MIKEVEX-542885 format. One record per residue: residue number from 0; residue in three letters; x, y, z of N, C-alpha, C, O in turn. Coordinates in pm, whole numbers. Layout:
REC, seq, type, n.px, n.py, n.pz, ca.px, ca.py, ca.pz, c.px, c.py, c.pz, o.px, o.py, o.pz
REC, NUM, ALA, X, Y, Z, X, Y, Z, X, Y, Z, X, Y, Z
...
This chain:
REC, seq, type, n.px, n.py, n.pz, ca.px, ca.py, ca.pz, c.px, c.py, c.pz, o.px, o.py, o.pz
REC, 0, MET, 16030, 12884, 20040, 15952, 12960, 19929, 15785, 12913, 19924, 15760, 12801, 19881
REC, 1, GLU, 15690, 12990, 19963, 15525, 12919, 19967, 15541, 12855, 19858, 15615, 12876, 19762
REC, 2, GLY, 15427, 12736, 19889, 15361, 12682, 19764, 15526, 12573, 19645, 15510, 12512, 19540
REC, 3, GLU, 15651, 12591, 19722, 15687, 12554, 19618, 15708, 12455, 19609, 15742, 12415, 19720
REC, 4, SER, 15714, 12318, 19484, 15687, 12257, 19459, 15903, 12117, 19485, 16021, 12122, 19453
REC, 5, VAL, 15767, 11992, 19591, 15893, 11960, 19569, 15858, 11787, 19499, 15765, 11716, 19539
REC, 6, GLY, 15918, 11764, 19432, 15903, 11635, 19279, 15715, 11730, 19232, 15670, 11836, 19188
REC, 7, GLN, 15656, 11543, 19304, 15488, 11617, 19225, 15391, 11680, 19364, 15279, 11733, 19361
REC, 8, GLN, 15482, 11651, 19480, 15386, 11737, 19531, 15422, 11885, 19561, 15540, 11917, 19550
REC, 9, THR, 15325, 11986, 19602, 15397, 12105, 19701, 15365, 12147, 19822, 15257, 12119, 19873
REC, 10, MET, 15459, 12220, 19880, 15439, 12205, 20029, 15397, 12402, 20100, 15463, 12484, 20034
REC, 11, ASP, 15354, 12435, 20153, 15351, 12517, 20207, 15434, 12516, 20345, 15467, 12408, 20394
REC, 12, ARG, 15468, 12643, 20410, 15551, 12630, 20521, 15474, 12533, 20584, 15526, 12425, 20554
REC, 13, THR, 15418, 12522, 20627, 15393, 12523, 20733, 15360, 12308, 20716, 15402, 12218, 20788
REC, 14, THR, 15266, 12303, 20587, 15328, 12180, 20577, 15476, 12076, 20548, 15510, 11959, 20564
REC, 15, ALA, 15539, 12222, 20488, 15723, 12184, 20475, 15790, 12179, 20682, 15873, 12101, 20730
REC, 16, GLY, 15716, 12285, 20747, 15767, 12256, 20897, 15715, 12138, 20943, 15800, 12084, 21014
REC, 17, ARG, 15621, 12078, 20936, 15553, 11951, 21018, 15589, 11885, 20905, 15505, 11800, 20931
REC, 18, PHE, 15643, 11840, 20789, 15757, 11659, 20714, 15839, 11743, 20824, 15815, 11715, 20942
REC, 19, VAL, 15939, 11849, 20797, 16067, 11828, 20922, 16113, 11803, 21036, 16227, 11775, 21072
REC, 20, GLU, 15975, 11821, 21119, 15942, 11766, 21237, 15927, 11602, 21231, 15993, 11523, 21299
REC, 21, ALA, 15852, 11575, 21160, 15851, 11420, 21202, 15981, 11343, 21103, 16024, 11228, 21104
REC, 22, TRP, 16024, 11489, 21006, 16152, 11337, 20962, 16264, 11384, 21094, 16326, 11292, 21146
REC, 23, CYS, 16285, 11510, 21140, 16412, 11492, 21230, 16291, 11371, 21434, 16362, 11328, 21524
REC, 24, ALA, 16178, 11358, 21438, 16159, 11269, 21490, 16228, 11111, 21504, 16271, 11053, 21604
REC, 25, ASN, 16220, 11072, 21381, 16200, 10942, 21248, 16365, 10939, 21271, 16416, 10827, 21276
REC, 26, TRP, 16455, 11060, 21286, 16572, 11008, 21251, 16636, 10987, 21374, 16718, 10899, 21398
REC, 27, CYS, 16586, 11088, 21463, 16574, 11002, 21645, 16549, 10915, 21683, 16636, 10841, 21731
REC, 28, LYS, 16483, 10898, 21682, 16417, 10653, 21688, 16471, 10605, 21638, 16482, 10487, 21672
REC, 29, VAL, 16567, 10662, 21488, 16634, 10611, 21392, 16579, 10470, 21317, 16622, 10368, 21264
REC, 30, ASP, 16421, 10557, 21359, 16331, 10431, 21194, 16377, 10500, 21026, 16336, 10593, 20958
REC, 31, ILE, 16481, 10397, 21011, 16515, 10471, 20907, 16443, 10409, 20781, 16460, 10430, 20661
REC, 32, ASP, 16363, 10333, 20847, 16236, 10327, 20703, 16145, 10367, 20721, 16068, 10319, 20638
REC, 33, ALA, 16086, 10445, 20797, 16019, 10570, 20789, 16072, 10639, 20711, 16008, 10666, 20609
REC, 34, VAL, 16231, 10702, 20732, 16279, 10808, 20639, 16257, 10773, 20490, 16203, 10848, 20409
REC, 35, VAL, 16322, 10608, 20457, 16325, 10619, 20308, 16193, 10616, 20207, 16167, 10605, 20087
REC, 36, SER, 16135, 10630, 20321, 16008, 10572, 20290, 15981, 10701, 20159, 15908, 10670, 20064
REC, 37, HIS, 16050, 10856, 20164, 16053, 10946, 20132, 16131, 10952, 19992, 16144, 11036, 19903
REC, 38, PHE, 16166, 10856, 20010, 16297, 10868, 19873, 16214, 10821, 19747, 16142, 10723, 19767
REC, 39, ALA, 16214, 10867, 19641, 16188, 10786, 19504, 16270, 10651, 19484, 16379, 10648, 19540
REC, 40, GLU, 16233, 10539, 19411, 16297, 10442, 19451, 16467, 10442, 19348, 16544, 10347, 19339
REC, 41, ASN, 16483, 10574, 19286, 16566, 10564, 19221, 16682, 10731, 19275, 16758, 10819, 19235
REC, 42, ALA, 16574, 10638, 19450, 16762, 10823, 19489, 16857, 10761, 19510, 16865, 10649, 19559
REC, 43, GLU, 16958, 10847, 19465, 17107, 10872, 19495, 17112, 10960, 19629, 17036, 11055, 19645
REC, 44, MET, 17234, 10911, 19754, 17342, 10999, 19780, 17439, 10906, 19836, 17458, 10786, 19857
REC, 45, ARG, 17503, 11053, 19854, 17639, 11033, 19914, 17651, 11114, 19966, 17603, 11227, 19956
REC, 46, SER, 17771, 11034, 20081, 17826, 11020, 20189, 17994, 10997, 20208, 18042, 10954, 20104
REC, 47, PRO, 18052, 11008, 20270, 18203, 11021, 20306, 18187, 10878, 20399, 18280, 10797, 20405
REC, 48, LEU, 18093, 10863, 20451, 18108, 10684, 20514, 18066, 10593, 20418, 18086, 10472, 20424
REC, 49, ALA, 18012, 10647, 20336, 17958, 10546, 20226, 18084, 10508, 20160, 18115, 10392, 20134
REC, 50, LEU, 18138, 10587, 20139, 18315, 10547, 20092, 18382, 10439, 20117, 18452, 10370, 20042
REC, 51, LYS, 18351, 10425, 20252, 18424, 10357, 20406, 18336, 10263, 20369, 18392, 10180, 20297
REC, 52, LEU, 18241, 10243, 20383, 18143, 10099, 20404, 18128, 10070, 20263, 18141, 9947, 20259
REC, 53, THR, 18106, 10113, 20138, 18073, 10019, 20028, 18188, 10090, 19961, 18116, 10177, 19913
REC, 54, ASP, 18294, 10119, 19924, 18388, 10171, 19841, 18347, 10189, 19760, 18386, 10126, 19661
REC, 55, SER, 18189, 10337, 19743, 18190, 10437, 19652, 18139, 10495, 19766, 18111, 10446, 19875
REC, 56, PRO, 18129, 10667, 19701, 18086, 10733, 19761, 17960, 10766, 19737, 17955, 10883, 19776
REC, 57, VAL, 17824, 10728, 19686, 17733, 10729, 19622, 17623, 10635, 19618, 17582, 10608, 19505
REC, 58, VAL, 17579, 10591, 19696, 17495, 10500, 19747, 17319, 10522, 19611, 17289, 10634, 19569
REC, 59, ALA, 17246, 10410, 19576, 17214, 10419, 19492, 17058, 10382, 19543, 17065, 10311, 19643
REC, 60, GLY, 16954, 10402, 19512, 16881, 10322, 19505, 16775, 10370, 19655, 16833, 10413, 19755
REC, 61, ALA, 16658, 10359, 19654, 16622, 10373, 19804, 16619, 10265, 19912, 16615, 10290, 20032
REC, 62, ASP, 16620, 10076, 19828, 16684, 9991, 19927, 16810, 10001, 19987, 16847, 10006, 20104
REC, 63, ASN, 16891, 10005, 19831, 17064, 9984, 19872, 17019, 10184, 20027, 17011, 10186, 20150
REC, 64, ILE, 17012, 10239, 19976, 16982, 10359, 20128, 16965, 10335, 20228, 17023, 10387, 20322
REC, 65, ARG, 16843, 10209, 20237, 16826, 10187, 20392, 16905, 10096, 20417, 16946, 10085, 20532
REC, 66, ALA, 16956, 9991, 20302, 17041, 9918, 20386, 17183, 9921, 20406, 17259, 9839, 20458
REC, 67, TYR, 17210, 10071, 20338, 17301, 10159, 20437, 17312, 10212, 20545, 17423, 10196, 20595
REC, 68, TRP, 17242, 10267, 20601, 17152, 10341, 20691, 17151, 10258, 20753, 17220, 10271, 20854
REC, 69, ARG, 17084, 10137, 20739, 17128, 10035, 20888, 17262, 9974, 20916, 17305, 9998, 21028
REC, 70, ARG, 17327, 9911, 20848, 17491, 9887, 20850, 17537, 10044, 20935, 17545, 10034, 21058
REC, 71, ALA, 17564, 10167, 20881, 17559, 10291, 20906, 17563, 10313, 21055, 17649, 10360, 21129
REC, 72, TYR, 17441, 10261, 21075, 17374, 10318, 21235, 17383, 10209, 21275, 17308, 10225, 21371
REC, 73, GLY, 17418, 10091, 21284, 17410, 9960, 21373, 17292, 9931, 21451, 17170, 9924, 21439
REC, 74, GLY, 17397, 9918, 21546, 17306, 9891, 21697, 17268, 9999, 21801, 17249, 9989, 21922
REC, 75, ILE, 17260, 10176, 21665, 17176, 10277, 21749, 17045, 10258, 21749, 16990, 10195, 21659
REC, 76, GLU, 16972, 10318, 21862, 16843, 10326, 21829, 16808, 10459, 21894, 16701, 10437, 21951
REC, 77, SER, 16823, 10516, 21903, 16834, 10618, 21905, 16940, 10800, 21879, 17015, 10797, 21977
REC, 78, ALA, 16963, 10894, 21823, 17015, 10989, 21736, 16993, 11115, 21853, 16904, 11100, 21937
REC, 79, ASP, 17077, 11234, 21854, 17024, 11353, 21894, 17014, 11436, 21754, 17117, 11501, 21739
REC, 80, LEU, 16945, 11449, 21671, 16919, 11550, 21562, 16877, 11643, 21620, 16847, 11641, 21739
REC, 81, LYS, 16862, 11784, 21508, 16794, 11907, 21625, 16830, 12005, 21502, 16936, 12050, 21459
REC, 82, ILE, 16672, 12021, 21459, 16682, 12159, 21364, 16793, 12253, 21365, 16840, 12274, 21477
REC, 83, LEU, 16860, 12330, 21242, 16892, 12453, 21328, 16790, 12588, 21246, 16701, 12543, 21174
REC, 84, GLY, 16796, 12681, 21251, 16718, 12743, 21208, 16591, 12750, 21112, 16531, 12856, 21096
């Protein structure tokens, strides 16, 4: 939707599209710091893999999310992430 608010920022379709492209590029480079830089400090994520790696399906806090993804990705240096639709 044009001008829909996300947190305190408002993005139009063009800006949102650029954000998604950059987000995808950062994931493909496995640049976890760049990906997590957009998260609030109190962000939470849920993942079945988190349950296996941390004994909880919820990872809370940007620093913990960063640490989780570093552990989950291990030594992977690139990923193949594609934007659908």
